[in-house]
DODRENZA-485128 format. One record per residue (C-alpha): residue number from 1; x, y, z; residue in three letters. Coordinates in nm, 2 decimals. Example, Ala and Ser with C-alpha at 12.3 -4.5 7.8 and 13.67 -1.06 7.14 Angstrom:
% DODRENZA-485128
[1 [1.23 -0.45 0.78] 'ALA']
[2 [1.37 -0.11 0.71] 'SER']
This chain:
% DODRENZA-485128
[1 [3.82 -7.02 -2.47] 'MET']
[2 [3.49 -6.92 -2.63] 'ALA']
[3 [3.46 -6.56 -2.74] 'THR']
[4 [3.12 -6.38 -2.67] 'LYS']
[5 [3.03 -6.15 -2.95] 'GLN']
[6 [2.81 -5.84 -2.89] 'ALA']
[7 [2.48 -5.86 -3.06] 'THR']
[8 [2.41 -5.54 -3.26] 'THR']
[9 [2.04 -5.46 -3.31] 'LEU']
[10 [1.92 -5.34 -3.64] 'PRO']
[11 [1.89 -4.96 -3.69] 'ALA']
[12 [1.51 -4.96 -3.71] 'ASP']
[13 [1.48 -5.16 -3.39] 'VAL']
[14 [1.70 -4.91 -3.21] 'ARG']
[15 [1.50 -4.62 -3.34] 'LEU']
[16 [1.17 -4.78 -3.22] 'MET']
[17 [1.32 -4.84 -2.87] 'ASN']
[18 [1.44 -4.47 -2.85] 'ALA']
[19 [1.09 -4.35 -2.96] 'VAL']
[20 [0.92 -4.57 -2.71] 'SER']
[21 [1.15 -4.45 -2.43] 'THR']
[22 [1.08 -4.09 -2.53] 'LEU']
[23 [0.70 -4.15 -2.53] 'LEU']
[24 [0.71 -4.31 -2.19] 'PHE']
[25 [0.91 -4.01 -2.06] 'ALA']
[26 [0.66 -3.76 -2.21] 'LEU']
[27 [0.37 -3.95 -2.06] 'VAL']
[28 [0.53 -3.96 -1.72] 'ALA']
[29 [0.61 -3.59 -1.74] 'ALA']
[30 [0.25 -3.50 -1.84] 'ALA']
[31 [0.12 -3.71 -1.56] 'SER']
[32 [0.35 -3.53 -1.31] 'LEU']
[33 [0.23 -3.19 -1.45] 'VAL']
[34 [-0.13 -3.29 -1.43] 'ALA']
[35 [-0.08 -3.42 -1.08] 'GLY']
[36 [0.09 -3.10 -0.97] 'ALA']
[37 [-0.18 -2.89 -1.12] 'SER']
[38 [-0.45 -3.09 -0.94] 'THR']
[39 [-0.24 -3.06 -0.62] 'LEU']
[40 [-0.22 -2.68 -0.64] 'THR']
[41 [-0.60 -2.66 -0.66] 'ARG']
[42 [-0.67 -2.86 -0.36] 'LEU']
[43 [-0.87 -2.67 -0.09] 'PRO']
[44 [-0.60 -2.75 0.16] 'ALA']
[45 [-0.37 -2.50 -0.02] 'PHE']
[46 [-0.62 -2.22 -0.06] 'GLY']
[47 [-0.52 -1.90 0.12] 'ILE']
[48 [-0.68 -1.94 0.47] 'LYS']
[49 [-0.52 -1.65 0.66] 'SER']
[50 [-0.34 -1.32 0.60] 'LEU']
[51 [-0.10 -1.18 0.86] 'ARG']
[52 [-0.02 -0.81 0.85] 'VAL']
[53 [0.25 -0.65 1.06] 'ASP']
[54 [0.48 -0.35 1.05] 'GLY']
[55 [0.35 0.00 1.03] 'ASP']
[56 [-0.03 0.00 1.08] 'VAL']
[57 [-0.08 0.33 1.25] 'ALA']
[58 [-0.28 0.48 0.97] 'ARG']
[59 [-0.46 0.16 0.87] 'ASN']
[60 [-0.52 -0.11 1.13] 'ASN']
[61 [-0.45 -0.46 1.02] 'ALA']
[62 [-0.82 -0.56 1.02] 'MET']
[63 [-0.91 -0.28 0.78] 'THR']
[64 [-0.63 -0.36 0.55] 'ILE']
[65 [-0.72 -0.73 0.53] 'ARG']
[66 [-1.08 -0.64 0.46] 'ALA']
[67 [-0.98 -0.41 0.17] 'ASN']
[68 [-0.72 -0.63 0.01] 'VAL']
[69 [-0.84 -0.99 0.07] 'ALA']
[70 [-1.11 -0.97 -0.20] 'PRO']
[71 [-0.84 -0.88 -0.45] 'LYS']
[72 [-0.64 -1.19 -0.37] 'LEU']
[73 [-0.68 -1.48 -0.62] 'ALA']
[74 [-0.51 -1.82 -0.62] 'GLY']
[75 [-0.37 -2.07 -0.38] 'SER']
[76 [-0.04 -2.10 -0.19] 'TYR']
[77 [0.13 -2.21 -0.52] 'PHE']
[78 [-0.05 -1.98 -0.77] 'THR']
[79 [-0.09 -1.65 -0.59] 'LEU']
[80 [0.07 -1.37 -0.78] 'ASP']
[81 [0.30 -1.21 -0.53] 'LEU']
[82 [0.37 -0.90 -0.75] 'ALA']
[83 [0.00 -0.83 -0.79] 'ALA']
[84 [-0.06 -0.88 -0.42] 'THR']
[85 [0.22 -0.64 -0.34] 'LYS']
[86 [0.06 -0.38 -0.56] 'ARG']
[87 [-0.27 -0.43 -0.40] 'ALA']
[88 [-0.13 -0.36 -0.05] 'PHE']
[89 [0.07 -0.06 -0.18] 'GLU']
[90 [-0.25 0.08 -0.32] 'GLY']
[91 [-0.39 0.13 0.03] 'VAL']
[92 [-0.36 0.49 0.14] 'PRO']
[93 [-0.05 0.57 0.35] 'TRP']
[94 [0.12 0.24 0.26] 'VAL']
[95 [0.47 0.31 0.11] 'ARG']
[96 [0.60 -0.05 0.06] 'THR']
[97 [0.47 -0.40 0.12] 'ALA']
[98 [0.68 -0.72 0.15] 'VAL']
[99 [0.47 -1.03 0.07] 'VAL']
[100 [0.57 -1.38 0.16] 'GLN']
[101 [0.40 -1.72 0.13] 'ARG']
[102 [0.38 -1.92 0.46] 'VAL']
[103 [0.33 -2.30 0.42] 'TRP']
[104 [0.08 -2.44 0.35] 'PRO']
[105 [-0.20 -2.18 0.31] 'ASN']
[106 [-0.10 -1.84 0.46] 'ARG']
[107 [0.03 -1.51 0.35] 'ILE']
[108 [0.24 -1.28 0.56] 'ALA']
[109 [0.27 -0.91 0.48] 'VAL']
[110 [0.51 -0.65 0.63] 'HIS']
[111 [0.41 -0.29 0.57] 'LEU']
[112 [0.60 0.04 0.58] 'GLU']
[113 [0.38 0.35 0.59] 'GLU']
[114 [0.46 0.69 0.46] 'HIS']
[115 [0.57 0.95 0.72] 'ARG']
[116 [0.46 1.29 0.61] 'ALA']
[117 [0.72 1.56 0.66] 'VAL']
[118 [0.60 1.82 0.41] 'ALA']
[119 [0.32 1.91 0.19] 'GLN']
[120 [0.37 1.91 -0.19] 'TRP']
[121 [0.17 2.19 -0.35] 'GLY']
[122 [-0.19 2.22 -0.23] 'ASP']
[123 [-0.31 1.86 -0.22] 'ASP']
[124 [-0.02 1.61 -0.20] 'ARG']
[125 [0.24 1.51 0.06] 'LEU']
[126 [0.61 1.44 0.08] 'VAL']
[127 [0.75 1.15 0.29] 'ASN']
[128 [1.08 1.13 0.48] 'ALA']
[129 [1.24 0.98 0.18] 'GLN']
[130 [1.15 1.29 -0.03] 'GLY']
[131 [0.88 1.10 -0.23] 'GLU']
[132 [0.55 1.26 -0.32] 'VAL']
[133 [0.24 1.06 -0.24] 'PHE']
[134 [-0.13 1.09 -0.23] 'ASP']
[135 [-0.33 1.09 0.09] 'ALA']
[136 [-0.61 1.27 0.27] 'ASN']
[137 [-0.45 1.59 0.40] 'LEU']
[138 [-0.71 1.58 0.68] 'GLY']
[139 [-0.54 1.27 0.82] 'ASP']
[140 [-0.22 1.47 0.90] 'VAL']
[141 [-0.20 1.57 1.26] 'GLU']
[142 [0.09 1.82 1.22] 'ASP']
[143 [-0.05 2.15 1.11] 'ASP']
[144 [0.30 2.30 1.09] 'ALA']
[145 [0.42 2.09 0.79] 'LEU']
[146 [0.61 2.32 0.55] 'PRO']
[147 [0.49 2.33 0.19] 'THR']
[148 [0.72 2.26 -0.10] 'LEU']
[149 [0.64 2.39 -0.45] 'VAL']
[150 [0.86 2.31 -0.74] 'GLY']
[151 [0.89 2.12 -1.07] 'PRO']
[152 [0.80 1.76 -1.08] 'GLU']
[153 [1.09 1.53 -0.98] 'GLY']
[154 [1.25 1.79 -0.74] 'THR']
[155 [1.08 1.69 -0.42] 'SER']
[156 [1.38 1.50 -0.27] 'ALA']
[157 [1.62 1.79 -0.35] 'ALA']
[158 [1.38 2.05 -0.21] 'MET']
[159 [1.32 1.85 0.11] 'LEU']
[160 [1.70 1.82 0.16] 'ALA']
[161 [1.75 2.20 0.14] 'LEU']
[162 [1.44 2.27 0.35] 'GLN']
[163 [1.58 2.05 0.63] 'GLN']
[164 [1.91 2.24 0.62] 'ARG']
[165 [1.74 2.58 0.61] 'LEU']
[166 [1.49 2.52 0.88] 'ALA']
[167 [1.73 2.50 1.18] 'PRO']
[168 [1.92 2.80 1.05] 'LEU']
[169 [1.61 3.02 1.03] 'PHE']
[170 [1.48 2.87 1.36] 'ALA']
[171 [1.79 3.01 1.54] 'ALA']
[172 [1.66 3.36 1.45] 'ALA']
[173 [1.30 3.27 1.57] 'ALA']
[174 [1.19 3.24 1.20] 'LEU']
[175 [0.98 2.94 1.08] 'ARG']
[176 [0.97 2.84 0.71] 'ILE']
[177 [0.61 2.80 0.60] 'ASP']
[178 [0.67 2.75 0.22] 'ARG']
[179 [0.97 2.68 0.01] 'LEU']
[180 [0.94 2.74 -0.37] 'THR']
[181 [1.18 2.65 -0.65] 'LEU']
[182 [1.11 2.82 -0.98] 'SER']
[183 [1.16 2.65 -1.32] 'GLY']
[184 [1.48 2.86 -1.36] 'ARG']
[185 [1.62 2.73 -1.03] 'GLY']
[186 [1.56 3.03 -0.81] 'SER']
[187 [1.46 2.97 -0.44] 'TRP']
[188 [1.21 3.16 -0.24] 'ARG']
[189 [1.10 3.12 0.12] 'VAL']
[190 [0.78 3.24 0.28] 'GLU']
[191 [0.78 3.25 0.66] 'LEU']
[192 [0.48 3.18 0.89] 'ASP']
[193 [0.47 3.55 0.96] 'SER']
[194 [0.39 3.62 0.60] 'GLY']
[195 [0.73 3.76 0.51] 'ALA']
[196 [0.89 3.65 0.18] 'ALA']
[197 [1.26 3.60 0.12] 'ILE']
[198 [1.42 3.57 -0.22] 'GLU']
[199 [1.71 3.33 -0.18] 'LEU']
[200 [1.83 3.33 -0.54] 'GLY']
[201 [2.00 3.07 -0.75] 'ARG']
[202 [2.30 2.85 -0.69] 'GLY']
[203 [2.41 2.54 -0.52] 'SER']
[204 [2.27 2.44 -0.18] 'ASP']
[205 [2.58 2.56 -0.01] 'ASP']
[206 [2.57 2.90 -0.18] 'GLU']
[207 [2.20 2.94 -0.08] 'VAL']
[208 [2.27 2.84 0.27] 'LEU']
[209 [2.57 3.08 0.30] 'ALA']
[210 [2.35 3.37 0.19] 'ARG']
[211 [2.07 3.27 0.42] 'SER']
[212 [2.31 3.23 0.72] 'ASP']
[213 [2.45 3.58 0.66] 'ARG']
[214 [2.09 3.71 0.64] 'PHE']
[215 [1.96 3.56 0.96] 'VAL']
[216 [2.28 3.65 1.16] 'ARG']
[217 [2.24 4.02 1.08] 'THR']
[218 [1.86 4.06 1.05] 'LEU']
[219 [1.82 4.13 1.42] 'ALA']
[220 [2.02 4.45 1.39] 'GLN']
[221 [1.79 4.58 1.12] 'VAL']
[222 [1.48 4.49 1.31] 'ILE']
[223 [1.62 4.65 1.63] 'ALA']
[224 [1.70 4.98 1.45] 'GLN']
[225 [1.35 5.03 1.29] 'TYR']
[226 [1.13 4.83 1.54] 'GLN']
[227 [0.93 4.69 1.25] 'ARG']
[228 [0.87 4.33 1.15] 'PRO']
[229 [1.01 4.20 0.82] 'LEU']
[230 [0.80 4.21 0.51] 'ALA']
[231 [1.04 4.11 0.24] 'HIS']
[232 [1.41 4.04 0.18] 'ALA']
[233 [1.61 3.99 -0.13] 'ASP']
[234 [1.94 3.80 -0.09] 'LEU']
[235 [2.02 3.80 -0.46] 'ARG']
[236 [2.26 4.10 -0.43] 'HIS']
[237 [2.63 4.02 -0.47] 'ARG']
[238 [2.75 4.21 -0.17] 'ASP']
[239 [2.46 4.18 0.07] 'GLY']
[240 [2.08 4.18 0.09] 'TYR']
[241 [1.79 4.43 0.08] 'ALA']
[242 [1.50 4.43 0.31] 'VAL']
[243 [1.15 4.59 0.33] 'ARG']
[244 [0.99 4.63 0.68] 'LEU']
[245 [0.63 4.66 0.75] 'ARG']
[246 [0.51 5.01 0.80] 'GLY']
[247 [0.81 5.16 0.62] 'ILE']
[248 [0.73 5.23 0.25] 'ALA']
[249 [1.09 5.21 0.13] 'THR']
[250 [1.43 5.15 0.26] 'ILE']
[251 [1.72 5.29 0.06] 'ASP']
[252 [1.93 4.98 0.08] 'ALA']
[253 [2.22 5.11 -0.14] 'PRO']
[254 [2.28 5.40 0.09] 'THR']
[255 [2.19 5.26 0.43] 'SER']
[256 [2.44 5.02 0.57] 'ARG']
[257 [2.19 4.92 0.84] 'ALA']
[258 [1.94 4.79 0.58] 'ASN']
[259 [2.18 4.63 0.34] 'LYS']
[260 [2.43 4.38 0.47] 'ARG']
């Protein structure tokens, strides 16, 4: 039986074959990249339409498209989604935008708008998530929004306490107009009547406990003197002190009716 012996190519021939194969592969890859680059620039893949849905109460979809469309650059393949998202979120009242490509030449955007629940200082707003945002205060229909004033970064904590205090005070026919947190952590409430109440420092539960004791017993003080509240100080360990309008002083330490 004849034996077939394998033929071994010289090393230099094998090297040339390997180099040739690599070169062919590189040329093929370059051709594919060039073809893909040309494909992405075809007019057929240019952004032809922009669909906007979600919250569009403050900004109608047509206005949003008109404001954002000029900032969009690229095709279906090359559009920068992060930059597009930032462009939509730069529109007043827009909190978040979710941007998606829709084959072959469309963009779909879902918007969530801010819902103002409080005012932050004199010229900004707080949304339902406790985030501070910029918007035209004249666009807010609710004239009874409470105002929060505190250090930067405390808006969420302040809103949380305000929302727990509001129903407590409302039960005594008192409405919070302004809630202030000092840099040292002391809370103060101003009512829509103009009265001011020093709530003091402590945890939310401690502040709420003092406030609850105050609103439950305030009616007795008001009934005794027939005068509206001007100021209250809840920072006393055993009770609170009040000042009523039309009464110069109230000797809280000696009057059980005025210190509770």
